[in-house]
Structures are given as structure tokens and as C-alpha cells.
C-alpha positions as CSV (number, residue, x, y, z in Angstrom):
1,M,8.5,-10.8,-4.0
2,E,5.2,-12.4,-5.6
3,F,2.1,-11.2,-5.2
4,R,-1.4,-12.7,-5.6
5,G,-4.0,-10.0,-6.6
6,W,-3.7,-6.3,-7.5
7,Q,-5.7,-3.7,-8.0
8,K,-4.1,-1.3,-10.4
9,T,-5.5,1.9,-9.4
10,S,-7.1,3.2,-6.2
11,L,-8.3,6.9,-4.6
12,L,-9.1,5.7,-1.5
13,E,-6.5,3.4,0.4
14,Y,-4.1,6.4,0.7
15,P,-5.5,9.5,1.6
16,G,-5.7,12.1,-0.8
17,K,-3.0,9.9,-3.2
18,V,-3.2,7.9,-6.5
19,S,-1.9,4.2,-5.6
20,T,-1.9,0.8,-6.6
21,I,-2.9,-2.1,-4.4
22,L,-0.5,-5.2,-4.4
23,F,-2.2,-8.1,-2.4
24,T,0.1,-10.7,-0.8
25,G,-0.9,-14.5,-0.1
26,G,-1.7,-15.9,3.1
27,C,-2.4,-14.8,6.5
28,N,-2.0,-16.1,10.1
29,F,-5.9,-14.6,11.1
30,R,-8.9,-16.5,10.3
31,C,-11.4,-14.2,10.7
32,P,-14.7,-15.7,9.8
33,F,-16.3,-12.9,8.3
34,C,-13.0,-12.2,5.8
35,Y,-14.0,-12.3,2.4
36,N,-10.4,-13.1,0.3
37,D,-11.1,-16.7,1.5
38,E,-9.0,-17.5,-1.6
39,L,-6.2,-15.5,-0.9
40,V,-6.1,-16.1,2.9
41,L,-6.8,-20.1,2.7
42,R,-6.0,-20.9,-1.0
43,P,-3.2,-18.4,-2.6
44,E,-2.0,-20.8,-4.3
45,N,-4.7,-21.3,-6.7
46,L,-4.0,-17.5,-7.7
47,P,-2.3,-16.3,-10.6
48,K,1.1,-14.8,-9.5
49,I,1.9,-11.3,-10.0
50,T,6.3,-11.0,-10.3
51,E,7.7,-7.6,-9.1
52,K,8.8,-7.6,-12.6
53,E,5.5,-7.0,-13.7
54,V,4.7,-3.9,-11.1
55,F,7.9,-2.4,-11.6
56,G,7.7,-2.9,-15.9
57,F,3.7,-0.8,-15.5
58,L,4.7,1.2,-12.9
59,E,8.0,2.8,-15.1
60,K,5.1,3.1,-18.7
61,R,2.3,4.5,-16.7
62,G,4.6,6.0,-13.3
63,R,3.2,9.6,-13.3
64,L,-0.1,8.9,-12.6
65,Y,0.9,6.9,-9.8
66,Q,1.7,8.2,-6.1
67,A,1.7,5.5,-3.6
68,V,2.0,1.9,-3.9
69,I,0.2,-0.2,-1.1
70,V,1.0,-3.7,0.0
71,T,-1.8,-5.7,1.7
72,G,-3.4,-9.2,2.3
73,G,-3.5,-11.4,3.2
74,E,-0.7,-10.5,5.7
75,P,2.1,-8.7,4.2
76,T,4.3,-9.0,7.1
77,M,4.2,-12.4,6.7
78,H,7.0,-12.2,4.0
79,S,10.3,-11.8,4.8
80,N,11.0,-9.6,1.3
81,L,8.8,-7.1,2.1
82,P,11.3,-4.7,3.3
83,G,13.5,-5.3,-0.2
84,F,10.3,-4.8,-2.3
85,F,9.3,-1.0,-0.5
86,R,13.4,-0.1,-1.3
87,K,12.6,-0.6,-4.9
88,V,9.4,1.1,-4.4
89,K,11.0,4.3,-2.6
90,G,13.6,3.9,-5.4
91,F,11.2,4.8,-8.4
92,G,10.2,7.5,-6.0
93,L,7.0,6.7,-4.5
94,L,5.4,7.0,-1.2
95,A,5.0,3.3,0.6
96,G,1.8,2.3,2.2
97,L,1.0,-0.9,4.0
98,E,-2.0,-2.9,5.1
99,T,-1.0,-5.0,8.3
100,N,-3.1,-6.8,11.0
101,G,-0.3,-5.7,13.8
102,T,1.2,-9.3,14.3
103,N,4.5,-8.6,13.7
104,P,6.3,-5.6,15.6
105,F,9.7,-6.7,14.3
106,M,8.3,-6.0,11.0
107,L,7.1,-2.6,11.4
108,E,10.1,-1.3,13.8
109,K,12.5,-2.7,10.4
110,L,10.2,-0.7,8.0
111,L,9.6,2.3,10.3
112,D,13.6,2.3,11.3
113,E,14.6,2.5,7.3
114,K,12.1,4.6,6.4
115,L,10.6,2.2,4.0
116,V,6.9,2.8,4.6
117,D,5.3,6.0,4.8
118,Y,1.8,5.3,5.6
119,I,-0.2,2.7,7.9
120,A,-3.2,1.0,8.1
121,M,-3.7,-1.4,10.5
122,D,-7.1,-3.4,11.3
123,I,-8.2,-3.6,14.9
124,K,-10.7,-6.7,15.5
125,T,-12.1,-5.7,18.3
126,S,-11.9,-4.9,21.8
127,L,-8.2,-5.0,22.4
128,K,-8.5,-8.4,25.3
129,W,-7.5,-11.3,24.6
130,D,-10.6,-13.2,24.9
131,K,-12.8,-11.2,22.2
132,Y,-9.7,-10.7,20.1
133,S,-9.3,-14.4,19.8
134,K,-12.9,-15.6,18.4
135,V,-12.9,-12.5,16.2
136,A,-9.2,-12.6,14.4
137,G,-10.1,-16.6,14.8
138,I,-6.3,-17.3,16.6
139,K,-5.2,-19.7,19.2
140,D,-2.1,-18.2,19.7
141,R,-1.7,-15.2,22.4
142,K,2.0,-14.4,21.0
143,L,0.2,-13.0,18.2
144,F,-2.4,-11.3,19.8
145,E,0.7,-9.4,22.4
146,N,2.0,-8.8,19.3
147,V,-0.8,-6.7,18.4
148,L,-0.8,-4.8,21.4
149,K,3.4,-4.2,20.6
150,S,2.5,-3.0,17.3
151,V,-0.9,-0.7,18.1
152,E,2.0,1.4,20.3
153,I,5.4,1.4,18.0
154,I,2.4,2.9,14.8
155,K,0.7,5.6,17.6
156,N,4.5,6.5,18.5
157,S,6.1,6.7,15.2
158,S,6.1,9.6,12.9
159,V,4.4,8.7,9.8
160,D,0.9,8.9,8.6
161,Y,-1.2,6.5,9.9
162,E,-5.1,4.8,10.8
163,F,-6.7,2.2,12.7
164,R,-9.9,0.8,11.7
165,T,-12.6,-1.6,12.9
166,T,-14.7,-3.6,10.5
167,V,-17.9,-3.9,12.6
168,V,-20.0,-7.0,12.0
169,P,-23.0,-8.3,13.4
170,G,-22.1,-10.3,16.3
171,F,-19.1,-10.0,16.9
172,H,-19.8,-6.3,17.9
173,E,-21.4,-3.7,19.4
174,E,-21.9,-0.2,21.3
175,K,-19.7,-1.5,23.8
176,D,-17.0,-3.0,22.1
177,L,-16.6,-0.1,19.9
178,L,-16.3,2.4,22.8
179,E,-14.1,0.3,24.5
180,I,-11.5,0.4,21.6
181,A,-12.1,4.3,21.4
182,E,-11.0,4.0,24.6
183,Q,-8.0,1.9,24.0
184,L,-6.8,4.0,21.2
185,K,-7.3,7.1,22.4
186,G,-5.1,9.9,20.9
187,A,-4.4,8.1,18.2
188,K,-4.6,10.1,14.9
189,M,-7.3,8.5,12.7
190,Y,-9.6,5.9,13.3
191,A,-12.2,4.9,10.5
192,L,-15.2,2.1,11.4
193,Q,-16.2,0.3,8.9
194,K,-19.5,-1.3,7.7
195,F,-19.6,-4.7,6.9
196,T,-20.4,-6.0,3.4
197,P,-21.4,-9.5,3.6
198,K,-19.9,-10.8,0.5
199,D,-20.5,-15.1,-0.9
200,T,-17.0,-15.5,-0.6
201,T,-16.4,-15.2,3.5
202,I,-14.3,-17.8,5.2
203,D,-17.0,-18.5,7.5
204,P,-20.0,-19.1,4.9
205,K,-22.7,-18.2,7.4
206,F,-21.0,-14.9,7.3
207,S,-21.8,-14.6,3.4
208,S,-25.9,-13.5,4.6
209,I,-25.8,-11.9,7.6
210,A,-27.1,-8.2,7.6
211,P,-25.2,-5.2,8.8
212,F,-25.6,-2.6,11.1
213,P,-27.6,0.7,9.8
214,D,-25.9,3.5,8.7
215,S,-27.7,5.0,11.8
216,F,-25.8,2.9,14.2
217,F,-22.8,4.3,12.9
218,R,-23.1,8.2,12.6
219,E,-24.2,7.3,16.3
220,M,-21.3,5.6,17.3
221,K,-19.4,8.0,15.5
222,D,-20.4,10.9,17.8
223,K,-19.9,8.9,20.7
224,M,-16.3,8.0,20.0
225,C,-14.8,10.1,17.8
226,H,-13.8,12.9,20.2
227,Q,-11.0,10.3,21.1
228,F,-9.2,10.9,18.0
229,E,-7.4,13.8,16.3
230,K,-9.7,12.4,13.0
231,C,-12.7,9.8,12.8
232,E,-14.6,8.3,10.1
233,I,-17.1,6.1,9.3
234,R,-16.7,4.1,5.7
235,N,-18.6,1.8,3.4
236,T,-22.0,3.8,4.5
237,N,-24.2,6.1,2.1
238,E,-23.0,8.6,4.3
239,E,-19.4,8.5,4.7
240,I,-18.2,11.7,7.3
């Protein structure tokens, strides 16, 4: 399996674990506010990272790490993902996946074979086609139907997981977030993430959009979090 990005050390992505994060190239979403434009649109322009490099690194420094996370782009587009996770498990490490939920068949395979220990799924907005299609930049309704299937698969699984939403002015307002909370109620973990503008967004206009103030996130957390076992706000000055 090849990767197109690598954050060698993270203390945040896998809760309570020291992890290394690998980025696959390509994605079947076109979220205009996504700041990984090169990874999504032109992954062939980025240097290749091979499995040999990854496992050579882990072999030398393996005692420092407890988990390997694969993110993207969209990792479940790659058919050799299960094989890679088998090797990760062979190293005695935990396996984490970050996904947009468009491949429930891959999710089921990974869960059935116990190849993944933690799943983080992005929930782009309220789970309604008219809204989701705009925020995710998609026209294929099948992708949205797969998202709905993946939500149920993950909620009914035995692994640790989280759902999370990056909150973007122009795409989200209070009623959207309250709808998400109702649709996902009972989930183990939900996080609201503050959108931070960068120069590399797929749609350049989002590089200059001002994010919601921290107070908005505190208010939403108070209104939503009784729906979940655990709830967090992120990328604010008061992450709780």
C-alpha cells in the first residue's frame, strides 16, 4: 500500500495513545472547505511513502508507538487497506481509521476480521441528502446512502469510535448541529471541530472565511452533549 503523507507522531488522533498517522491519496468527496487540496485532487504530485518505509520506521522506534492511523483523502477507497492493517496488527499495534463513511462494505470487512480498533467518521452535516450533497460536494446519492449505512455499522460495533463535524460558517448553523445530535443520539462520542481557514482549501473562498467564535461552540456543547456518552469541542481556546 502506498501513502502520500505522514505525520510521524501524534498524541491526539487516537485517544490516549501515541500514534503515527498515514495519509492516502484521493477522495470521493469534494468538500469545498477541505484544506488538503493536493492530497484530494492531485495526490500523484506528492511523494510516495511505501509500506517498507513505514514498517522500517516502526521496527526501529516501535516501542514509542501504540497505534497506526490511516486517514486521507479517503482510505476505504483502497482495496489493499485490510492487508495493511493485518501487518499493523502483526506488529502488535492498534489500528485506527478515519473515514467519510462512503464504503460500508470495507468497514464491515475490517470489523468482521477485527482489523481495526478505533474509527473516526466525519459527519459533514445533517444527514439529509439536500444538505449533505452540498457540503460534501457530491452528486451521487449512493455515496450518501452508504454514509447512512456506515453510521449504523459503527454505532452497532464493539470498537471505540467517534463521530465528528467540522463546523463551517455558510454551511452550518445551530439547527443543523441540533439535527445531527438528534440523528446520532446515543453514540459513544461526538466532537464539534472549529473550522480553521487555510490557504490550501479546495474552494479558495474558504481560505478567508472567519470561523465561528469559541462562545458558539460552548453554547452548542451545552445544548447537544446530553445526546451522547461523551462530547467534545476542538480547535478552540477552551477545548473540553
